[in-house]
N, C-alpha and C positions, 0 to 999 in steps of 0.2 A: 477589609483593609483599605486605607485611603490611597490616593494616587502616589503620595510620597513613599509610603511603605511598600507599595507594589514595585516602585522603581528601584528601591534599595534591594528588595528580594530578587528582582530580575538581575540586578548588577552582580550580586553574590553568586547567583546561579550561573551566570555567564563566566564569572571568574573561575568557579569550580570546574566548569566544563573545559575551559582553556587549560587549566592546570592539569586536569586529568588527561587530556590529549598529549601534552608535553611529557608528563610523567610516564604515560604508557609507552610512548616511543622510546624514551630514555631507557626504561627497564628492558624493553624488547631488545634494543641494540646492545646493552650491556650483557644480557644473558646470551645473546647470539654470538657475541665476541668472546665469551668465556671459554677457556680451554678446559673442557670437561675431562673427567677421568677416562682412562683407556677402556674400561669395561662399560661405559655408557655409549650406546650407539649414537652416531651423529644425528640421525633423524629424531631420536629421543631428545637430544639436546635442543634441537630446533623446535620440537613440540613444546618443551618447557618454556622457551621464549614466547611462543604464540600464546600459551596458556596464561602466562603472567601479563601479557599485553591485554588479553581479553578480560582478565580479572580486574585490572586497573580501570579499564573502560566501563565495565559493568558497575563497579563500586562507585565510581565518580559520575556515571551517567554522562560522560563527555559527549557521546553520541547516543542515539536511541538504542535501547538494549537489543531490539530485534536486528538492527544493523550490525551490532557487535557480533551477534550470533551467526551472521553470514561470513565472518572472517575466515573460518576453516575452509569454506568453498574456494577462497582465493589463495590463502597461505599454504594449505596442505599440498596441493599439486605443485605450486611454484617452488616450494622448499623441499620437495622430495619426501614428504611425510606419508602421503597417500595419493592415489590417483584421483582424478576428478570423479570418475565413476564410483569409486569406493566411498569417498566422503559424501557424495550426493545421496547415496542409499541410506545414510544415517538419518537424513532429514525426513524420510518417508518410510516408516515401518509400522508394525502392528500397534505399538504403543501410541504413536502419534494419532492414528485413527481411533484409538480408544478415547483419547482426549477430545478429538473432533466430535465423535458421536455423543460423548458425555456432555459436551458444551451445547450441542443441539438440543438434547433432551432438557437441559437446564433452561435454555431459551424458550422452549415450549411451555415449561412450567411458569416462567415469568410472563410470557405473552398472554396467558389466560388467567393470571392473578391467583393461581392455585398456591403459589409460594406464600402469598400474604395470609391466606387462610390458615395454612400450616403453621406459619410463624406465630400468628395470634394464639392458636391452640397451645403451642409450646410455651409461650411466655405466660399464658394464663395458668398453666400448670406450675411453672418454675417460680412465678412471682416476678415483681417488677425491679428488684435489685439488679443493677447492671452486672455486678460481679457474679451473682448467682446465675444469671443468664449465660455469661461466658463459661462458667464451670459446667453448666448443664450441657451446652453444646460440645464442650471438650469431652465430657464423659460419654455422651452419645456417640461421638465420632470414634473415640478410642475403642468402645465396645464393638462397633461395627467393624473396625479395622482388625480386630482379633480373628475375624472369620472370613472377611472378604478383603480384596486388595485395598491398600491405602488410597489408591487412585479412585477406586469406585466409591469408597466411603466419603472421600472429600467431595466428589462430584454430587453425591446425594445430599450432603449437608449445605453446600455452598448457596444454592438458590434460596433455601429457607432462611439462612442467615442474612442474605442480602435483602430479603423482604422484611425481615424484622428491623433492620437498620432503617429502611425506608419508612416503616410505620412509626417508629419512635421519632425520627426526624420530622415527619409530617406533624406530629403532635406538638413538638417543641417549637417549630418554626410557625406552625399554623395559627398559634394563639397570639402571635405578635410580641411575646414576652422574651423570646430568646435573643441571643446576640449573634446572628449568623454573619460570620466573616470569612468563611472558607467555602471552597467549591469542591464537589466530588468529581469523579472521573467524567460524569456526564455533563458537568457544568452547572448542576443545580446547587442552590444555596444549601449549606450544611452547617448545623450547629457545632461549635467547637467540641462539646462533650460527645456528641454523636460521631464526629470525625475521629476522635480518640478511640471511641468504642469500636469503630470500623476496623482500625488497625489491629486492636487487641483481639477482636472476635475472629478476623480472618487468619491471623497468625495462630490463634488458639486451635482452630480447626485443623490447620496444616500440621502443626506440631503434635496434636493429639492423635492424628491419623498415623504418623510415623511411630509414636510411642506405643500406641495400642497394638501395632503390628508385631513388635518384637516380644510381646508378653505371652504369646502362644506359639507353639512350635510350628503350627501350620499358618500363622498369621502373615508371614512375609517370606519371599523366596530365599532370603539370606539364611534364615533359620533352617529351612529344608536343605539348602546347600551345605550348611555346616554338618548336619546329620549324615549326609552322603560322604563328605570328605572324612568325617570322623570314623565311619564304619569301614571305609576303604583303607584308611591309614592305620587304624588300630582295630583290626578284626577281633582281637582277643579282649578288647576293653568292654566294660559293662555298657549295655545300650542305655541311651537316655530317652525315656518315654516322654510323651507330651504332658502327662500328669506331673512328672518330676520337674520338667522345664517350667510349667506354669507355677508350681509351688515355689520354685526357687526364684523365678524371674518376675512373676507378677508383682511382688512387693516393690521391686525396683521400678517397675512401670508406674505403680501407684504413686511412689515418691516423686518420680519424674513429672507426672501429671500435676501433682500438688505444687511442686516447686516451680514448674513452668507457669501454671496459673498464677501463683504468687508474684512471679517476676513480671508477668504481663499486666496484672491489675494493680500493681503497687502505686502507680501514679494515675490510675483511672478515677476521675471524680464521679460522684453520683449526680443524678439530675437534681436541680433545685427543688425546694419544697413545692413550688408552684407547678412543677411538672411530675411529681411523684404519681405513679400509675399503679393502681391496685388491680386485683383480678376482675373486679366488677367493670372496670373501664374496658378491658380487653373483651369481656363477655358482651358488653354493649356494642363494641366494634364488630364482633362476629355476627350479632343479630342484625346489624346494619347491612352487612354483606348479603344477608338473606340465605336462602337455601342454595346449595351448590348447583350450578347450571350444568347443562349437558356437556359443554366443552371442558369444564373443570373435571367432571367425572371421567371423561375420556382421557385427558392427560394424566389424571391420577392412576388410571388403569395402566397406562404406558409406564409410568414411574414405578408402580408396584411390580409390574411384569419384569422390568429391567432389573430391579433389585433382586427379585426372586431368581431370575436366570443367572445373575452374577453369583449369588450366594451358593446356588446348588449346581453350578456347572461342574465343579470338581467334587470328589468324595468329601462329605462332611465328617470330619474326624474330631474326636476329643482326646484321642491317644494315637500312638503309632500302630495300633492293632487294626482290627477290622473297623471300617467306617460305619457310622450310624446310617448314612444314606450313600448310595453308590455314586450319585452325580449323573446328570443327564448327558454329560460329555462322553461317558462310557458307551452309551447307546448309539450316539452319533459315530463313534469310532468303530463299533461293531457293524453298523450299517455300511460304512465306507469300505470296510474289509470285505463284506459280502458282495459289494459292487465291484470288487477286484482291485481296490486301492492297496498300495503297499502298507503294511502294518505300521512302519515308522512314520510314514506320511499321515496315516489316519490318526495316530496318537497325538499329533500336534496340529491337526488341521483346524481345530476350533480354538478361538482365543476370546478373551473378554471383549476385544475390539469387535469381534463378529457380532456379539450381542448388542454392543453400543450402536454400531452402524445399522444393524437390522432394525432396531427400535426407532432410530432416528429417521430412517427412510420410511418406515411404517407411518410416521406422523404426517408425511406428505400425502398419504392415501386416505387417512381417516377424516371424514367431514366433521367440522366443529359446529358451524352455524351458518345461516344465510345472512349476508350483509343487508341490512334494512335499506340502506341508501342505494346500493347498486343492484341488489337482487341476486348477486353472485354468491355461490357457495364458498365459504372460507374453510380452510383445512387447519389441522393442528399446527402445521408448520408450513411456511412459504419461503421461497428462496430469497426474496427481498429482505426478510427479517434475518435469515441466516447470513446473507452476504454483508449486510451492514453492521451486524452485532457480534459476529463471531470474532474472537480475539486472535486474528491471524498472526499478529506479532508474537504472541505467546507460543503459538505452534512452531514458529521459527526458532524461538528461544529454546524450546524443548529439543528441537532438532539439533541445534548447536551443541547442547549438552550431550546428546547421544554421540555426536561426531567426536567430541573431546574424549568421551569415555572409550570409544572403540579405538581411537588413536593411542591412548595410554596403554591399552592392551596389546595392540599390534606392534608398536615400536619397542615394547619392553620397558617403558618408563616406570610403569607400576611395579613390575618385577624387580627392576633395579632399586627402586626406593625401598621395597621390602627387604632385599638382600642387604643393603647398607644398614638398614635399621637393625637387622638381626645381629650383625657384627658389632654394632655400637653398644647394644644393651647386654652383652654377654655377662658382664660382671656386676650388674646393677642389683640392688636389693629387690625382693619380690614385689613390694608395693609400688616401687618406681617402675619396675618392668611392666606390671599390669597397667599402670596409669599411662605410660608412654605408648603401649600398644593401643589403648583406647584413643589417645590423642592422635596417633598416626592414622588409624582407621577413620576417625571422625572427620578430620580435615582433608584426607585424601578423597573421601566420598563427596566432598563439596564439588569436585570436578570430574569424578568418575562414577560409573554405575556401581551401586553397592554390591550387586551380585558378582560383577566382574572383579571388584576389589576382594571380596571374600574368596572367590575362586583362585585368584592369583596369589594372595598373601597368606591365607590360612595354612596351606602346606608349608610355607616358609616358616611361619610362627611355630608350627608343630615340630619342624626340624630343629628350630632354635631351642625349644623347650627340652627336647631330648638331649641336645648337645650340652646344655648347662645343668641337666639333671633336675628338671622341674616338671611336675604333672602337667601334661599338655592342656588339660581342661582349664587350668588356672589362667592361661593366656588366650586360648582359642574362643572360649565362650564370651568373655567380656569384649573381645575384639569383634566378634560377630554382632553382639548387641549394639556396639558403637557405630556400626555402619548404618544403623537406622536413626542416628542422632545427629545428622548434619542439618543445621537450621539456618545457615547464613545466607545462602544464595538460592535464587529461584531454580537454577539448574541442578541443585543438589539432590532434590527428591521431587517426584511428581506432585505431591501435595503442595510443596512450596511454589511450584510453577503455576498450579491451578489457581491458588488464592491470589498470587501476584497478578494473574490475568483479570482479576475483578476490578483492577484500577484503584482499589482502596488503599494500597500499600506502596510506598516508595522503596527503592532499592536500599537506601541508607537506613530506613527504619528496620527492614528485615535483617540487614547486616548487623545493626546495633544490638537488637535483641538476640540475634542468632549467635554472635560470638560469645555473649555471656552464657547462653544456654548450652552451647557447645562445650565450654569449659566446665560448666556446672554438671553436664552429663558425664564428662571424664571423671570428675570427683565422685559423683553418686554411683556410677557403675563400678569404679574401683572400690569404694567403701562397701557396697552391697556384695561384691565378689567375695570379700573376706568374711563379712558378717552373715551372709545368707547363702551364697552359692557353695562356699567351702563346706559348711556343716550339712547342708541339704543334700549335696551330691557326693559327700564323702571324699572331697578332693584332698590329696596329700600335700602337706606343706613341708615335709621332711625329706623329699627326694622322689625319685621315679618309682611309680607303682610297678609291681611285677609284670603286668601285661604290657608295659611300655619298654621293658628292657630288651 
């Protein structure tokens, strides 16, 4: 961009920021001054005002997103929503340290260029079509997310994708034939096609991780939470096995992946004929890298160990019956009990963050190579790299999302929203009832924890179904799936936050794609409910089944 174009761009950016600040304050004051219904607690009304203010500031980027994420630390105590001690704890929890450890491992992979070698191998297999590359990454991420947490699967795929983008950009820019007029997050020149690919690939990974999770009964905590609520609320009802769930829901996930991929790549151009890259090109690049060095093999071992420990921490199940493998976490639990620990403490003592931080700290112990210039030993990770490259702002953003989620639960705002929804939809036709349930759960999850949303609202939806004479599964299952389909905001899901931390995506880009995919998800989940879930699970459309009466 020339100086004149840069000036116009900055002027528009400054105008948008100023408008966002004004709009945010106006919305905040209007909501705060609104005389809410008698059954809405005053602190919940004030929380709604703060949430709207943060939403406007995040979407307009009127101030840095990390600064917006700090607002609960000020507003919640001063407005009587939560104490300073309570809201502060939301910013430091096990999930935040899971992200921290995962980011450190990704930095280690990047530091020793292992990610570039992995990316070249992947593209050599998939071919050089940019659209096929995006689909390949999405399918790999979705498959991983069926068995491990969507956070872990995103953290595993992110450094590989970033290396791929760097490799393609180096080729296009390096030959002098490209038209570089954009900068990436690091300030390096980036080809416009690669810049577009960056956005599509990052969002594809995040969205595929969320979609893959809901396709298996053990793929996301919300599905497990549904099974528990279902068995508690309807003990006489037929159990839903993992095999039934996958048979009924996997086609919906496949459709979501295909439609999401189509929406992301619809305006993605291919590289020019001068830059078309076949498999022989990537094979040549791999030969140029030479044999893997000691430091690469060491960080690869850390990567494999982390993935293995994440995958096999909990029992590996393909059904709700006996697991194929018990999971190493069971042995840790037994060991703690033998040491005298309380069984309840022992059952929850180990978390995915334990693995992430353990492997991250281990990197500071493992020698990589001796520096030829200084003669000093270098290790797989050093604090200077961690301090300068860790996305601290994204960790604050994640903490702000957790703070909002907990406040929604504590103040009863989530419960109130669900109650009002149940009253409103009592006389609606079945298709509209299902669609509105999906809509509510999808957009509420943009600001709340999906597990908290399921825990708070599924019992309400179950009661609504009984009251209006509808099979509860017709509402509860699509509502559960919808909590995994919030694609608009970085705080909506951990995968969204992780890829946003790459610096390759702007808030507006995520929101633009996200709102389209949110609505698409509502339509697809509603349609597959009637065409797939109903016949597969034997859901009644003619009234309450006997076990629900």
